[in-house]
Kinemage of the C-alpha trace (Angstrom):
@kinemage 1
@onewidth
@group {chain A} dominant
@subgroup {mainchain}
@vectorlist {calphas} color= white
{ca ser a 1} P 27.696 20.151 14.193
{ca tyr a 2} L 25.815 17.338 15.900
{ca val a 3} L 25.291 13.615 15.634
{ca leu a 4} L 21.801 12.186 15.189
{ca trp a 5} L 21.503 8.722 16.638
{ca ile a 6} L 18.362 6.898 17.609
{ca gln a 7} L 18.855 3.452 19.068
{ca pro a 8} L 17.057 0.923 16.842
{ca ile a 9} L 14.096 -0.781 18.485
{ca asp a 10} L 13.678 -4.553 18.575
{ca ser a 11} L 10.645 -6.182 20.158
{ca his a 12} L 9.823 -9.864 19.805
{ca thr a 13} L 7.466 -12.445 21.170
{ca ser a 14} L 9.064 -15.453 22.828
{ca gly a 15} L 10.058 -18.233 20.436
{ca thr a 16} L 7.209 -18.889 18.022
{ca thr a 17} L 4.551 -17.340 20.266
{ca ile a 18} L 1.947 -15.475 18.234
{ca gly a 19} L 0.984 -12.115 19.705
{ca ile a 20} L 1.635 -8.387 19.986
{ca ala a 21} L 5.220 -7.745 21.109
{ca arg a 22} L 4.657 -4.005 21.624
{ca lys a 23} L 1.524 -1.887 21.449
{ca thr a 24} L 1.959 1.502 19.824
{ca thr a 25} L -0.006 4.700 20.342
{ca ala a 26} L -1.185 7.204 17.754
{ca ser a 27} L 0.808 10.276 16.755
{ca pro a 28} L -1.776 13.090 16.510
{ca lys a 29} L -1.050 16.018 14.216
{ca lys a 30} L -1.416 19.629 15.304
{ca leu a 31} L -3.994 21.623 13.341
{ca val a 32} L -2.350 24.439 11.371
{ca lys a 33} L -4.269 27.388 9.917
{ca leu a 34} L -3.306 28.317 6.348
{ca lys a 35} L -3.649 31.761 4.815
{ca lys a 36} L -2.985 30.441 1.313
{ca ile a 37} L -2.157 27.199 -0.460
{ca arg a 38} L 0.758 26.856 -2.815
{ca lys a 39} L 0.733 25.465 -6.332
{ca pro a 40} L 2.170 21.979 -7.001
{ca asn a 41} L 5.881 22.072 -7.846
{ca arg a 42} L 6.567 19.773 -10.788
{ca lys a 43} L 10.289 20.512 -10.602
{ca asn a 44} L 10.579 18.265 -7.549
{ca ser a 45} L 8.370 15.371 -8.633
{ca glu a 46} L 6.586 13.765 -11.576
{ca ala a 47} L 3.518 13.616 -9.340
{ca pro a 48} L 3.655 16.741 -7.124
{ca arg a 49} L 1.188 17.082 -4.283
{ca ile a 50} L -0.029 19.740 -1.862
{ca asp a 51} L -0.055 18.616 1.761
{ca leu a 52} L -3.322 19.711 3.375
{ca arg a 53} L -3.315 17.136 6.167
{ca ser a 54} L -4.587 18.626 9.435
{ca lys a 55} L -4.809 22.086 7.888
{ca asp a 56} L -7.445 24.694 8.721
{ca leu a 57} L -8.574 26.167 5.393
{ca thr a 58} L -11.794 27.736 6.657
{ca glu a 59} L -10.805 31.329 5.853
{ca leu a 60} L -9.845 30.617 2.235
{ca asp a 61} L -11.827 30.959 -0.973
{ca leu a 62} L -10.926 27.844 -2.973
{ca thr a 63} L -13.573 28.230 -5.677
{ca asp a 64} L -10.955 28.493 -8.434
{ca tyr a 65} L -8.532 25.944 -6.975
{ca ala a 66} L -9.821 22.769 -8.640
{ca gly a 67} L -6.408 22.032 -10.142
{ca glu a 68} L -4.585 22.475 -6.862
{ca leu a 69} L -7.079 20.333 -4.935
{ca ser a 70} L -6.744 17.562 -7.514
{ca arg a 71} L -3.120 17.313 -6.332
{ca ala a 72} L -3.889 17.382 -2.601
{ca ile a 73} L -3.155 15.020 0.255
{ca phe a 74} L -5.720 15.597 2.989
{ca asp a 75} L -7.072 13.809 6.036
{ca ser a 76} L -10.014 13.471 8.402
{ca glu a 77} L -8.814 16.529 10.319
{ca thr a 78} L -8.574 18.888 7.338
{ca gln a 79} L -11.023 21.745 7.893
{ca trp a 80} L -12.570 22.948 4.658
{ca pro a 81} L -14.043 26.351 3.742
{ca glu a 82} L -17.545 26.880 2.403
{ca lys a 83} L -16.202 28.111 -0.924
{ca leu a 84} L -14.962 25.073 -2.868
{ca pro a 85} L -14.732 24.208 -6.595
{ca ile a 86} L -17.989 23.097 -8.193
{ca gly a 87} L -18.301 19.321 -7.917
{ca phe a 88} L -15.649 18.885 -5.231
{ca asp a 89} L -17.010 17.308 -2.045
{ca pro a 90} L -14.122 16.409 0.303
{ca lys a 91} L -16.230 14.147 2.531
{ca lys a 92} L -17.556 12.177 -0.434
{ca cys a 93} L -14.075 12.134 -1.959
{ca leu a 94} L -12.678 10.526 1.198
{ca glu a 95} L -15.451 7.908 1.176
{ca leu a 96} L -14.999 7.108 -2.525
{ca gly a 97} L -11.324 6.471 -1.880
{ca lys a 98} L -12.156 3.804 0.703
{ca asn a 99} L -13.621 1.614 -2.029
{ca pro a 100} L -10.989 -0.815 -3.427
{ca gly a 101} L -12.835 -0.528 -6.727
{ca leu a 102} L -13.357 -2.628 -9.849
{ca gly a 103} L -16.073 -4.756 -8.268
{ca val a 104} L -14.167 -5.934 -5.199
{ca arg a 105} L -17.035 -4.990 -2.888
{ca ala a 106} L -19.413 -7.081 -5.008
{ca leu a 107} L -17.185 -10.069 -4.194
{ca his a 108} L -17.363 -9.156 -0.500
{ca lys a 109} L -21.163 -9.290 -0.673
{ca lys a 110} L -20.862 -12.839 -2.031
{ca gly a 111} L -18.751 -13.874 0.953
{ca ile a 112} L -15.355 -13.640 -0.749
{ca thr a 113} L -13.585 -11.563 1.895
{ca gly a 114} L -10.298 -13.383 2.484
{ca lys a 115} L -11.705 -14.854 5.701
{ca gly a 116} L -9.240 -17.183 7.384
{ca ile a 117} L -6.372 -16.238 5.069
{ca ser a 118} L -3.246 -14.771 6.682
{ca ile a 119} L -1.305 -11.890 5.127
{ca gly a 120} L 2.198 -10.956 6.268
{ca ile a 121} L 3.357 -7.360 5.868
{ca ile a 122} L 6.832 -5.904 6.377
{ca asp a 123} L 6.937 -2.123 6.657
{ca gln a 124} L 7.454 0.799 9.035
{ca thr a 125} L 6.244 0.985 12.642
{ca leu a 126} L 2.526 0.144 12.792
{ca leu a 127} L -0.298 1.823 14.682
{ca thr a 128} L -1.451 -1.434 16.263
{ca ser a 129} L -4.834 -0.103 17.407
{ca his a 130} L -6.344 1.317 14.203
{ca glu a 131} L -9.996 0.388 13.809
{ca gln a 132} L -9.457 -0.922 10.278
{ca tyr a 133} L -7.492 -3.998 11.363
{ca ala a 134} L -6.901 -4.053 15.151
{ca lys a 135} L -9.302 -6.962 15.766
{ca arg a 136} L -7.505 -9.094 13.143
{ca leu a 137} L -3.924 -8.144 14.018
{ca lys a 138} L -2.661 -11.541 15.123
{ca his a 139} L 1.032 -10.764 15.394
{ca tyr a 140} L 3.214 -7.658 15.633
{ca glu a 141} L 6.922 -7.416 16.332
{ca glu a 142} L 9.838 -5.182 15.412
{ca ile a 143} L 13.230 -5.930 13.908
{ca his a 144} L 15.535 -2.904 13.920
{ca val a 145} L 12.948 -0.130 13.567
{ca leu a 146} L 14.046 3.503 13.674
{ca ser a 147} L 10.864 5.057 15.042
{ca lys a 148} L 9.105 4.274 18.296
{ca lys a 149} L 6.023 6.138 17.081
{ca pro a 150} L 3.791 4.590 14.410
{ca glu a 151} L 4.498 5.846 10.901
{ca met a 152} L 2.194 6.590 8.003
{ca his a 153} L 3.359 3.920 5.586
{ca gly a 154} L 2.877 0.705 7.550
{ca thr a 155} L -0.539 1.732 8.811
{ca ala a 156} L -1.621 2.702 5.295
{ca val a 157} L -0.562 -0.460 3.474
{ca ser a 158} L -2.147 -2.671 6.138
{ca ser a 159} L -5.508 -0.971 5.659
{ca leu a 160} L -5.264 -1.160 1.862
{ca ala a 161} L -4.631 -4.897 1.998
{ca leu a 162} L -7.173 -5.914 4.632
{ca gly a 163} L -8.871 -2.931 6.292
{ca lys a 164} L -12.465 -3.726 7.257
{ca asp a 165} L -13.871 -0.899 5.112
{ca ile a 166} L -10.902 -0.144 2.867
{ca gly a 167} L -9.074 -3.368 2.163
{ca val a 168} L -9.362 -5.803 -0.702
{ca ala a 169} L -9.477 -8.663 1.832
{ca pro a 170} L -11.430 -7.188 4.791
{ca ala a 171} L -11.628 -10.436 6.772
{ca ser a 172} L -8.024 -11.620 6.407
{ca asn a 173} L -5.669 -11.895 9.369
{ca leu a 174} L -2.669 -9.586 9.696
{ca tyr a 175} L 0.831 -10.649 10.692
{ca phe a 176} L 3.078 -7.587 10.721
{ca ile a 177} L 6.802 -7.165 11.247
{ca ala a 178} L 8.097 -3.606 11.385
{ca ser a 179} L 11.622 -3.101 10.125
{ca ala a 180} L 14.001 -0.525 8.657
{ca leu a 181} L 15.864 -0.211 5.380
{ca ser a 182} L 18.918 1.461 6.894
{ca asp a 183} L 21.246 0.939 9.848
{ca asn a 184} L 20.352 4.252 11.497
{ca asn a 185} L 18.656 7.593 10.886
{ca leu a 186} L 21.907 9.498 10.467
{ca lys a 187} L 22.947 7.258 7.606
{ca met a 188} L 19.526 7.641 6.019
{ca leu a 189} L 19.429 11.437 6.291
{ca met a 190} L 22.983 12.019 5.070
{ca gly a 191} L 22.779 9.878 1.967
{ca lys a 192} L 19.165 9.735 0.831
{ca asp a 193} L 19.155 13.032 -1.081
{ca asn a 194} L 22.256 11.931 -2.989
{ca asn a 195} L 20.736 8.544 -3.836
{ca asp a 196} L 23.725 6.931 -2.146
{ca pro a 197} L 23.429 3.111 -2.299
{ca lys a 198} L 25.285 2.877 1.011
{ca val a 199} L 22.227 4.356 2.728
{ca tyr a 200} L 20.335 1.095 2.493
{ca asn a 201} L 20.752 -2.236 4.204
{ca tyr a 202} L 18.213 -4.904 3.317
{ca ala a 203} L 19.470 -7.354 5.945
{ca tyr a 204} L 16.697 -6.404 8.382
{ca tyr a 205} L 13.971 -7.078 5.825
{ca ala a 206} L 15.610 -10.439 5.148
{ca gln a 207} L 15.431 -11.187 8.873
{ca ala a 208} L 11.743 -10.263 8.851
{ca ile a 209} L 10.988 -12.636 5.975
{ca asp a 210} L 12.895 -15.413 7.729
{ca arg a 211} L 10.960 -14.711 10.924
{ca phe a 212} L 7.668 -15.142 9.077
{ca leu a 213} L 8.889 -18.530 7.855
{ca val a 214} L 9.686 -19.597 11.420
{ca leu a 215} L 6.301 -18.414 12.688
{ca asn a 216} L 4.557 -20.176 9.824
{ca glu a 217} L 5.925 -23.522 10.959
{ca ser a 218} L 3.965 -23.206 14.205
{ca leu a 219} L 0.681 -22.155 12.595
{ca pro a 220} L -2.093 -24.630 11.719
{ca glu a 221} L -2.286 -25.378 8.002
{ca lys a 222} L -5.395 -23.241 7.433
{ca glu a 223} L -3.886 -20.264 9.271
{ca lys a 224} L -0.474 -20.179 7.600
{ca ile a 225} L 0.693 -16.965 5.954
{ca arg a 226} L -0.027 -17.305 2.227
{ca val a 227} L 1.326 -13.974 1.022
{ca ile a 228} L 3.921 -11.446 2.204
{ca ser a 229} L 3.375 -7.855 1.083
{ca ile a 230} L 6.452 -5.612 0.899
{ca ser a 231} L 5.842 -2.166 -0.613
{ca arg a 232} L 9.443 -1.814 -1.616
{ca ser a 233} L 11.829 -2.501 -4.485
{ca phe a 234} L 15.240 -3.996 -3.811
{ca glu a 235} L 18.117 -2.669 -5.891
{ca lys a 236} L 21.040 -4.910 -6.776
{ca asn a 237} L 23.697 -2.313 -5.866
{ca his a 238} L 22.397 -1.813 -2.307
{ca glu a 239} L 23.801 -3.527 0.759
{ca gly a 240} L 21.990 -6.710 1.692
{ca tyr a 241} L 20.458 -7.326 -1.737
{ca gln a 242} L 21.727 -10.885 -2.043
{ca thr a 243} L 20.634 -11.583 1.527
{ca val a 244} L 17.065 -10.384 1.064
{ca gln a 245} L 16.761 -12.066 -2.326
{ca lys a 246} L 17.835 -15.348 -0.749
{ca ser a 247} L 15.101 -14.956 1.877
{ca ile a 248} L 12.519 -14.140 -0.805
{ca asp a 249} L 13.528 -17.239 -2.762
{ca lys a 250} L 13.272 -19.333 0.400
{ca ala a 251} L 9.723 -18.087 1.010
{ca lys a 252} L 8.777 -18.701 -2.621
{ca ala a 253} L 10.081 -22.262 -2.346
{ca arg a 254} L 7.641 -22.790 0.527
{ca gly a 255} L 4.714 -21.657 -1.596
{ca ile a 256} L 4.399 -18.148 -0.156
{ca phe a 257} L 3.637 -15.349 -2.603
{ca val a 258} L 6.162 -12.572 -1.893
{ca ile a 259} L 4.885 -9.390 -3.530
{ca thr a 260} L 7.321 -6.497 -3.886
{ca ala a 261} L 7.730 -3.654 -6.356
{ca asn a 262} L 10.141 -6.041 -8.131
{ca leu a 263} L 7.305 -8.380 -9.140
{ca lys a 264} L 8.601 -8.600 -12.715
{ca arg a 265} L 12.002 -9.795 -11.496
{ca asp a 266} L 10.545 -12.405 -9.148
{ca tyr a 267} L 7.540 -13.693 -11.132
{ca asn a 268} L 7.969 -12.391 -14.691
{ca val a 269} L 4.804 -10.264 -14.430
{ca gly a 270} L 5.127 -6.522 -13.894
{ca leu a 271} L 2.868 -4.567 -11.548
{ca ser a 272} L 1.670 -1.024 -12.245
{ca gly a 273} L -1.024 1.314 -10.958
{ca leu a 274} L -4.092 3.140 -12.175
{ca gly a 275} L -5.114 6.731 -11.609
{ca arg a 276} L -8.641 8.030 -11.047
{ca asp a 277} L -10.318 11.415 -10.878
{ca gln a 278} L -11.020 12.226 -7.242
{ca met a 279} L -14.819 12.253 -7.647
{ca ala a 280} L -15.112 9.355 -10.112
{ca asp a 281} L -16.754 6.012 -9.262
{ca pro a 282} L -14.060 3.464 -8.274
{ca asp a 283} L -16.222 0.579 -9.514
{ca asp a 284} L -16.584 2.004 -13.033
{ca pro a 285} L -13.748 0.786 -15.290
{ca asp a 286} L -14.109 3.962 -17.341
{ca ser a 287} L -13.059 6.018 -14.294
{ca tyr a 288} L -9.472 4.850 -14.588
{ca thr a 289} L -6.439 6.190 -16.368
{ca leu a 290} L -2.699 5.765 -15.888
{ca gly a 291} L -1.197 6.387 -12.474
{ca asp a 292} L 0.354 9.826 -12.065
{ca trp a 293} L 4.022 8.896 -12.276
{ca ile a 294} L 3.433 6.519 -15.202
{ca lys a 295} L 1.890 9.094 -17.551
{ca thr a 296} L 5.194 10.515 -18.816
{ca his a 297} L 6.657 7.140 -19.876
{ca pro a 298} L 3.799 4.625 -20.246
{ca glu a 299} L 5.534 2.391 -22.798
{ca glu a 300} L 7.813 1.095 -20.046
{ca phe a 301} L 4.785 -0.442 -18.314
{ca lys a 302} L 2.634 -1.504 -21.277
{ca asp a 303} L 2.886 -5.235 -20.502
{ca asp a 304} L 2.223 -4.917 -16.755
{ca leu a 305} L -0.817 -5.894 -14.727
{ca phe a 306} L -2.562 -2.692 -13.596
{ca val a 307} L -4.455 -2.306 -10.312
{ca pro a 308} L -6.043 0.748 -8.600
{ca met a 309} L -3.363 2.938 -7.028
{ca asp a 310} L -4.046 6.701 -6.939
{ca arg a 311} L -6.767 8.457 -4.929
{ca arg a 312} L -7.047 5.680 -2.339
{ca thr a 313} L -8.109 6.541 1.198
{ca tyr a 314} L -6.093 4.729 3.848
{ca ala a 315} L -5.780 4.434 7.627
{ca ala a 316} L -3.724 7.222 9.192
{ca ser a 317} L -1.222 6.777 12.005
{ca ser a 318} L -2.508 9.972 13.657
{ca gly a 319} L -5.496 8.273 15.293
{ca val a 320} L -7.371 4.980 15.562
{ca asp a 321} L -10.260 6.400 13.518
{ca gln a 322} L -8.309 8.786 11.280
{ca tyr a 323} L -7.879 8.603 7.498
{ca glu a 324} L -5.848 10.203 4.727
{ca gln a 325} L -6.164 10.367 0.967
{ca asp a 326} L -3.291 10.947 -1.442
{ca ala a 327} L -3.629 12.194 -5.000
{ca ser a 328} L -0.825 9.869 -6.077
{ca gly a 329} L -0.215 6.420 -4.660
{ca gly a 330} L 2.896 4.846 -6.106
{ca leu a 331} L 3.534 1.108 -6.169
{ca ser a 332} L 3.411 1.181 -2.373
{ca trp a 333} L -0.377 1.150 -2.734
{ca ala a 334} L -0.493 -1.345 -5.619
{ca val a 335} L 1.433 -4.049 -3.732
{ca pro a 336} L -1.078 -4.457 -0.846
{ca tyr a 337} L -3.956 -4.374 -3.341
{ca leu a 338} L -2.502 -7.387 -5.114
{ca ala a 339} L -1.778 -9.100 -1.783
{ca gly a 340} L -5.389 -8.654 -0.743
{ca leu a 341} L -6.616 -9.977 -4.081
{ca tyr a 342} L -4.434 -13.063 -3.663
{ca ala a 343} L -6.036 -13.630 -0.250
{ca leu a 344} L -9.451 -13.604 -1.941
{ca ala a 345} L -8.142 -16.102 -4.479
{ca cys a 346} L -6.821 -18.338 -1.686
{ca gln a 347} L -10.271 -18.379 -0.117
{ca ala a 348} L -11.929 -19.186 -3.445
{ca asp a 349} L -9.361 -21.887 -4.277
{ca pro a 350} L -7.085 -22.990 -1.417
{ca ser a 351} L -4.834 -24.820 -3.900
{ca ile a 352} L -3.986 -21.643 -5.832
{ca thr a 353} L -0.314 -20.849 -6.420
{ca pro a 354} L 1.246 -17.435 -7.098
{ca glu a 355} L 2.119 -18.460 -10.651
{ca lys a 356} L -1.389 -19.713 -11.421
{ca phe a 357} L -2.884 -16.600 -9.839
{ca leu a 358} L -0.796 -14.195 -11.919
{ca asp a 359} L -1.435 -16.159 -15.100
{ca leu a 360} L -5.169 -16.066 -14.463
{ca ala a 361} L -5.090 -12.399 -13.426
{ca met a 362} L -3.561 -11.545 -16.801
{ca lys a 363} L -5.918 -13.803 -18.772
{ca thr a 364} L -9.054 -12.441 -17.083
{ca ser a 365} L -7.979 -8.795 -17.274
{ca tyr a 366} L -9.497 -6.272 -19.646
{ca ser a 367} L -7.998 -3.526 -21.783
{ca arg a 368} L -8.909 0.123 -22.054
{ca thr a 369} L -7.731 2.779 -24.492
{ca ile a 370} L -7.340 6.208 -22.950
{ca glu a 371} L -5.974 9.576 -23.957
{ca asn a 372} L -2.626 10.216 -22.328
{ca met a 373} L -0.550 13.357 -22.908
{ca gly a 374} L -2.672 14.091 -25.990
{ca lys a 375} L -2.181 10.637 -27.536
{ca pro a 376} L -4.158 7.374 -27.389
{ca phe a 377} L -2.661 4.684 -25.173
{ca thr a 378} L -4.012 1.211 -24.513
{ca ile a 379} L -3.710 -0.220 -21.022
{ca lys a 380} L -3.645 -3.874 -22.045
{ca ser a 381} L -4.152 -5.615 -18.699
{ca ile a 382} L -6.371 -4.043 -16.036
{ca val a 383} L -7.194 -6.462 -13.249
{ca asn a 384} L -10.769 -7.767 -13.215
{ca pro a 385} L -11.330 -9.108 -9.686
{ca glu a 386} L -14.828 -10.496 -10.275
{ca arg a 387} L -13.902 -12.347 -13.461
{ca leu a 388} L -10.738 -13.664 -11.816
{ca ile a 389} L -12.526 -15.077 -8.762
{ca asn a 390} L -15.500 -16.348 -10.773
{ca thr a 391} L -13.118 -18.221 -13.085
{ca leu a 392} L -11.336 -19.761 -10.105
{ca gln a 393} L -14.604 -20.907 -8.579
{ca ala a 394} L -15.855 -22.308 -11.885
{ca asn a 395} L -12.744 -24.445 -12.212
């Protein structure tokens, strides 16, 4: 037997000083040659994937593997064979996934980029030097993080919110606080598989929210953080729930939009995600269907606001110019999309409030009837970024 213990890392700037408390370096992956690829295992997940990140596939014949590749996670370092399914172009697929979709880039061309708007993100250890956001990373610090090395999740969500080529708000400023959802790694490892509520402690996320509020007091009015993106749900039976909810309510009272996976609980509007075929045009509304994990029980989400979620390409923590794409996103990818869209709305109308934004997002949305599991299903509210921003500007 052994005890796993990694001392939590805390790094802060002095007082309310804005800056980078600790610079992180990339965590490169080692290239691994595969002799075969396995089939997705649906016993373990509603949205099973095949991990092909940094894999050498050059000796394989994947001509008849269209189904498997539609479930793949891959990255810039994946080495592909000559024999691929008809219509599958991994390079083009990666580029398509960089597009936020649904006309967002058309707004960028009109100058609606989120310029001057500040977004706060709380997540795992960040790769501070990634090319997608490094020049606009205004603040980075750490409150009880459990990894010294940058992790996938924080780097990904930052790029999806405001990456220069990937993000919904490619000119917004980034304020990032890395934090953990558990006291230590041993506690996390021992209880996570059993879904033990004692694994989690939301107190550190509460501290991060409170820290943003303190920093905001020192920022000029035009540079204040308008939205905090947290790709996480908070469960009532977990330690620290009341504490983090109190911090969320405090931020809301100060006019900050706090977007979590519990959007329905906090703002009475649910948030869900869309799926897309890997080679389909992200700007074409007809390209979208239900997100992978929603397909088996869509009625639970029928009244939600839907945004692009699956098949997004995001910044990877393995290198400053590295990227990954995942077949299935989860709400972790929907939350930063909405945060970025709110930044665009703040630029278009500085007086916008979270409540007005969500109301308008629902009113300007469009519906689409699709076939799901052999039956018709109507997605009632798919976000329409152009109509939303145009309506704001007209008013």
